[in-house]
N, C-alpha and C positions, 0 to 999 in steps of 0.2 A: 451228431451234436458234439461239439468240442467242450466236454465237461468231464468232471471226475467226481466220484463219490467216496467219502471217507467216514470211518467210524472213529470218534474221538472219546477220550476218557479224562476225567479230572482225578489225577492221582493224589492221595493224601500226602505223599512224600515229595513228589516232583512237580505237581501242578498239571496243567493241561498237556496231554500227550496224544499223538496220533497213533491209533492202534492198527487200522487196516484201511487200505486205500485201493480203489479200482479205477483204472483209467482206460480210455479207448485209444488204440494206436492204429491210425489209418495207414493203409498200404501206400508206399511211395508212388506206385504207378499200377494201372490195371493190367498187370502182366498175367498171361494165361498160366504161367508156371508157378504162380504164387500160392503155395500151400493148398493144393487141391485135395479135397477129402480129409481135411484136418478135423479133429474132434470138435464138437460144438460147445458143450457145457460141462464144467466141473472137472475136466481132465487136466491133470498136472503135466506140464511140458517139461520133460526130462532134458530136452535140449536147450532149456532156457539159458543156462550158463554159457552155452556156445554162442548165443546171439547177444549176450551181454546183459540180460535182464537181472540175473542173480548177482553178477558182479557189480552192476550199477547200484542195486539195492544196498549192497554192502558199502559201496563207496560213499553213499549219501549219509551214512551213519559213521561218524568219527569214533575214535577209540574212547574219547571222553564221554560222548553221548551213550555208547554202549555200556560204559561203566556206570552211568547214572540210571540205567534202566532197571527197574525192579520187575517182579513177576506181574504186577498189575499193569505195567507200561508196555509189556511185550506181548505180541500176538504170535508171530512166527520167528523162529530162530534165524540168525544171520545166514546160516548155511542153507536154509530152505530156499529152493528156487522160485517159490511163489506159485500162483495159479494162472493159467492161460487158457482162454476160450477163444475160438475162432468162429466168426460168422461166415458160413460158406457163401451166402448170397452177396455180401459186400467185401469180404476179405478183411474186415476189421478185426483186430485182436484186442481182447479185453484182458488186461494184466492186473493182477492183484498181489500186493505185498504190504508190508507195514508202512513203507514210505513210497512216494512217487519215484519213477525211474529217472526223472530229469531234475537237476538241481534247482532250476527256476521254479518248477512246480512245488518242490519241497518247501521253499520259503512261503509260497502262496498258501499252501495247505496248512502250514504251521501257523500262519497268522489267522487263517479262518478258524483253526482249532482253538486258539487262545481267545479270540473274540467270542466264539460261540459258547464257551464255558466260563467266561469271566466278565467280559464287557457287555455283550449284547444279551440281555435277559428279558424274556417275555413275562407278562403277569402270571404268577403262579409257578414260574421257573420251568414248567413243563409245557412244551408246545412249539409251534413253528414261528420263525422270525426271518426277516430278510434284511441283509445289509451288504455293504461293499462299495467299491468305487471303480473308476475306469482303469486305474493303475494296477490294483491288486486283485481285480475280478469281483464278481458279485456272488453272494452266498445265500443259498436257501438252507437254513439250519433248523433241525428239530431236536430239542433237548428232552431228555427223559431220565428216569431213575430205574436202577436195577436193585432188587432186594439183596442184601448181604448181612448175614447175622453177625459178622465181625467188624462191620464198618460203623463209623459214627452216624448215629441216627438210623442205623440198620439199612442203609441204602447208599448206592454209589451213583455218581452223576456221569451220564454219557450224552453224546450228541451224534447225529448223522448229518453231515453237511454235503451239499452238492455245490461245487464251484464252477462257474462259467463266466466267460467274458461278455456274453450276450445278455444284457439286462432284460430286454423286452421278452426274449424267448423264455427266460427263467421265470419271469412273472406270469406269463401266459400259461406256463406249465404248473403253476402253484396247485390247483385242485388235483391234478393228476399225481404230482409228487407227494402231496399230503396224504392222499388216499392209500398209496402203495407203501410209503414209508411207515405209516401207522400199522400196516399189517406186519411188517418186519419187526417193528418195535414191540407190538403186542405179543408176537411170538417169543421174542427174547424175554419179555417181562413175565409171561406166563410160565415159561420153562424155569426161570430163576426163582419164581415164587414157590414152585413145588420143592426145589432144593432147600429154600429158606425154611419152609414149613417142616421139612424132615429134620433139618438141623436143630430147629427150635424145639421140636418134639424130643430129641435126644438130650440136648443140653440148652435150656433156656438162658440166653445171654443176658437178658434184662436183670434177672435175679443175681447172676454172677457179678455183673458190674456194680450193682447196688451194694453188694457185700464186700467188694474189693476196695483197696485204698487208691484214691485217684491222685495221679502225679502228672501234671501237664508236661513235664520234661520228657517223660518216658512213655507218654500216652500212645504216640504212633507206633512204638515198638512193643507194646504190650500185646496181649492175646496170643501168646506163644510165638511171637515174631511173625505172625501171619497177617499183618495189617493190610498189605497190598496183595489182594487175590486176583488172579486172572479171570477174565470173562468165561474162559472154558471151565474153570472150577466152579464158578457161580451158577452156570447153567447145566453142567455135567453133560454137555453136548460133545460127543467125540469128533464129529465132523462140522464143528461150528464154522470154521473159517472157509471151508469149501462151500458150505451152504450160503454164507454171506457173499462169497465171490459170485455164485450163481445168481443170487438175488440182485446184487449191484450191477452185474453185467446185463441182466435182463432189463433193469431199470434204465440204464444208459441207452440200450438199443431201442426200447419202446418209446422213450422220451424223444429220441432223435427221429423216429419214424412217425410220431404222432402229429407233428406240425411240419409243413413244407412251405417253402417260399415260392410265390408265383409273381411273375412280372405283370404288372397292370399298366395299361395305357392311360395315364392320368389318374385322378382320384377315383376311388371306388364309388359306384352309384348307390343310391339309397336302397335299391333292390338287393344289391350285393351285401350291404351291411345288414339288412334285415334277415337275409338267408343265413348269414354267418351267426347272427344272434340266435335264430331259431335252432340251428344245429347245436350250438353250445348249450342252450337251455335243455334240449332233449337229452343230450349226453349227460348233463349234470342230474337231470331228473331220473334217468335210468340208473345212474350210479348211486344216487341216494336210496333208491328202492333196493338195489342189489346189496348195498352196505348197511341197510337198516337192521337193527338188532332184532333177531328172531326171524328175519326174512319176511316174505309175503306169500300168500297162497297162490296157487296156479291161476285161479279165476281173477284175482286182483292183478296179477302180472299181465294176463292177457288183456284185461280191461285197460291197464295203463298203456300197453303197447298199441292197443287200438286207438286210444286217444292221441298218443304222441305221433303215431304214423298216419293220422287221418288224412293229411294232405299228400302223403307219399304212397298211399295204397294204389294210386293210379299214376303210373309213370307215363308221361306224355309220349316219350319216344317209343316205348314198347306198345303203347296204346295205338299209335298211328300205324303199327304193323299188323294190327288185328283186322281180320276181314269184316265185311258188313257195312251198312250205310252209316255215314258219319259226316259231320260238318268239317269242311277242310279249311275254311278261312272266314273272315268277317264278310267278305264279298259274297261268298257262297251262302252264308246265313242270311244275308240281306236279300239275295235272290229268292231263297225259299220262303221267307216270311213275308216279303213285300216291303216296300220303302217305309210306309206309315207304321206298320207293326214293328219293324226293325228299329225305327227311331224311338218308339215308345219303350221298347225293351232296353235299348242302350241308355236311354235317359235314366231309367231306374237304376241301372248298373252304376252310372257315373254319380248319381246322387247318394249312393250308399244304401238304397232300399234293398229289402230281401227279394231275391229272384228265385222263384220256385218252379221247377220243371217236374211234371208228373206224367209218367209213362211207363210202359212195360219193357222198354229197351234201355238198360243202364248204359250201354256203350254209346248210344246216340246222345243221351243226356250228358254224359261226360265229355263228349266231343264238343257239345255246345258250351259247356263250362270252360273247357280249354280255350276256346275261341274268345269267349267273353271276358275271361280273366286277364287276357292280354290288354284290356282297356284300362286296368287299374294298376297302381303300384303294388308290389308284393305284400307290403305291410297292411294293405286294405283288404286282402283276400282272406276269407274264412270259409272254407268249403267243406260240405258233407256230400260226397259224390252220389250216394244212393242209400236211402234209409227206409225202414219199414214203419217209421213213426215220424211225426212232425217234430222238428227242432226249432227252438225259439230263435229270433233274429239276433240276439246278442251272442249266440254261439256261432252262427254262420250267416253270411249274406248270399251264399250259393247253396241251394238245397235241392237234391234230387229225391223224389219220392216214387214209390210203387203206385200203380193206378188205383189200388183199393184204399189208399190212405185219405182220410177226410181232412180238410183244412179247417182249423178252428174259426169260429165266427169272428172273433176279434182280429184275426189275421185277414180273412177275406173281405172284411169291411174297412180295413185300414188302407190309407192312401200311401203308406210306406212299404208296400209289397206289390208284387206282380206275379201272376200265376200263368204258366204256359202248360196247357193240357195237350199231351201228345196222344192221339188216337190213331189206330191202324185203319187204313182205308179198306183194301181188299187183299187178303193174304195170297190170293191166286196170282196177283200181279208180281209177287216177289220173284218167282222164277223167271217171269217174262222179261224183267228189266235187269236181272242179274243181281238184285239186292243193292243197287247203288243209287237209284233215282229216288231221293228222299221225298220229293214233291208228290210222286205218285204212290208212295207207300204210306205216308203219314199225313194227318191233318193237324194243324196247329191252331189252338184257340188261346188267345191272349186276353186276360181279363185283369182289371185293376180298379180299385175304388178311387183312384186319383183323378181329380177333376181339373187340375192345373194344366194349362196348355203347355205343350212341349215343343212348339214350333219356333220359339225364339232362341232358345239356348239350351245348354251352355255353348260358349264359343268353340270349345274343343270339339263338340259333337258336330257343329256346323262345318268346321274344317275337315273333319273326318269323312263326312258324307260327300263333300266335294271330291275328295280323293277316291272314295269308293265308287262314285258314279262315273268317274273318268276311266273309260275302258282302255285308254292308251297307256295307263299305268298298270304294270304287272302287280301280282300279289306281293312279291318281295319288296317292290318299291313302296307299296301301301304300308307294309309292315314297318319299313324304315321311317316312313312319314309319321306313323303312329308313335314310334319310339321317340322321335324328335318332339312331337307334341306333348308327350308325357313328361319328357325332361324339361320342356319349357314351363309347363304348369307346375311341375314339382319345384322348380326354382321360385315360382311365385308363392307357392305354399311356404317355403322356407322364409321368404321375406315377411310374409304375413305372420308366421309364427314368431319370428324374432320381434316384430313390431308390436303385436297385440299381446302375446303370452309372456314374453321375456321382459320387454320394456314396459308393458302395462299401459300403453297409450289409450286415450279416450276414443269414443266412437267417431268424433269429427276427424281426428287425425287418421284413424283407420280408413275412413271413407276417402280421404285424399290419397292414401297409399293405394287403395283399390283402383283409383283413377289412374295413377301412374303405372299400375300393373296391367292396365287394359281390361279390367274386370267389370267396369261399369258400362252403362249404355243398355242397348237391347239385350235382354236375358241376364240382367245384372243379378237378379235373385238366384237364378240357377248357377251362375258363376261363383257366387259367394258360398252357396251350399256345397258345390264341388270342392272349393278350396278348404272349407272346414272339414269335410269328410276325408279328404286326402291328408289333412293335417294329422289324423289319427294313424296314418301309415308311416310317419317319420320314424326312423330308427332311434333306439334308445341311445346309441353311441352319439348320434348327431345332437340330440336334445341335451345329453349330459355335457358334451363338449361346449355347446353354446352357452348353457347356464354357467359352467365353470369359467368360461372366457369372460362373460359379462360380469360375474361377481368379482373375478380377479381384476377387471378394469375398474370396478367401483372402488376397490380397496387400494388401488394404485394411487399414490399421491401425485404422480405426474400427469394424471388424466382428470 
């Protein structure tokens, strides 16, 4: 990631000043002889002056600037070579000194420092804020206060800024940056607070100031001439700058590795957007629990991990490598269950009803779910692979149960659920068939209280059955056919969502749109139910973008 991190300070004598800056220097070429076996973190590079880092640092600070620097404005002396850490994996060097090594970056960081401590202020003055432009870069800034018994108001104003040219990358890294910068800030504040309390215990400054004569002209130079104190003296941390170098270097490396760019052929599908949203939500949920004050108990943590990883406990690729009988495709499932039973089961899946499989073999049940889940968009799938108790339909529409679990009466009598009981035929046949012939090993009983005929629709099911019954089409061809059908109907769902939910059109207009979409005619009721169920699987990104675009169009005077 092409970015740099800087610690800034508002000096009572000289205004906003940059105290410490860490930047990443990428190697010019992946040469095998480039610094093999160099130190990784916190090691000072004594050869820095040979390569120009120390000289460049001094060159960036003119004699006038050095003369204007007080104790509070200075972190490292001009003769200090700075800190250098090398990432052995990538060859990237992380350089830290008071100012950037390049003159162009010096002005960028200087402007970010001034704006973060004077112009751009968030409510309460402490907290994160984002600003910038294409010319001077974009800045993530977090302002905070450090306790100082000799400062006005007993505190000094600091900020940590991250400057980058990539606005989208910086905004997407906001939660990550906020979480880790707060840890650094809290460490500085807690260390300085201990020093502050000790100094106040020895000599309370509030009483001294109340009893002294106030003079605005000499106020900055009062208090024994020690108005501008360094951060090192405020925290009494002997290795403060080395510690900040290590922290900032790790932040740049971790932030660069956290997000990667991928080449997509065309716009991302709804399934891709939903998967990205789910991953982000789970990361944020786990981070919230990890960062919660007081932490959480082991049982609570395990419960949270179980809930968050519910759909990831069964990895499909690893599962396919496991031995034993399992369903290999939709065509295989149709051959085992039979045409009529298969159509009834798939109809319930497409309508969004709860599909319950009850049996003793969790691998067989999971293979059935893996095959059936391919019929739906990712956003419509809520799965509990195998459970020892019944889970309500609002939690999952795919539920695997052990054979001794009883189904509640309100579920078994409901037309919005279907139960598949898997019973073992004769265990002696297992060795005879090698454990792969599902038809001879298990008996499947499908039951449902639904009385609505399923022979008319939906249209997607009719087309799918035509493809499955055509033996000239391979399994891969049928899979691609199903993918095209899903994309076709997902586009219809988007049109219906835009027309009915966003625009708020009436029933008559909606019926005309359904006719244009080809959802009317035979099986119209099933088609409408399918569209409404699939509408729940639209990504939040798409819904938010659509609502924003529509509202923006309504406010635009040109439309």
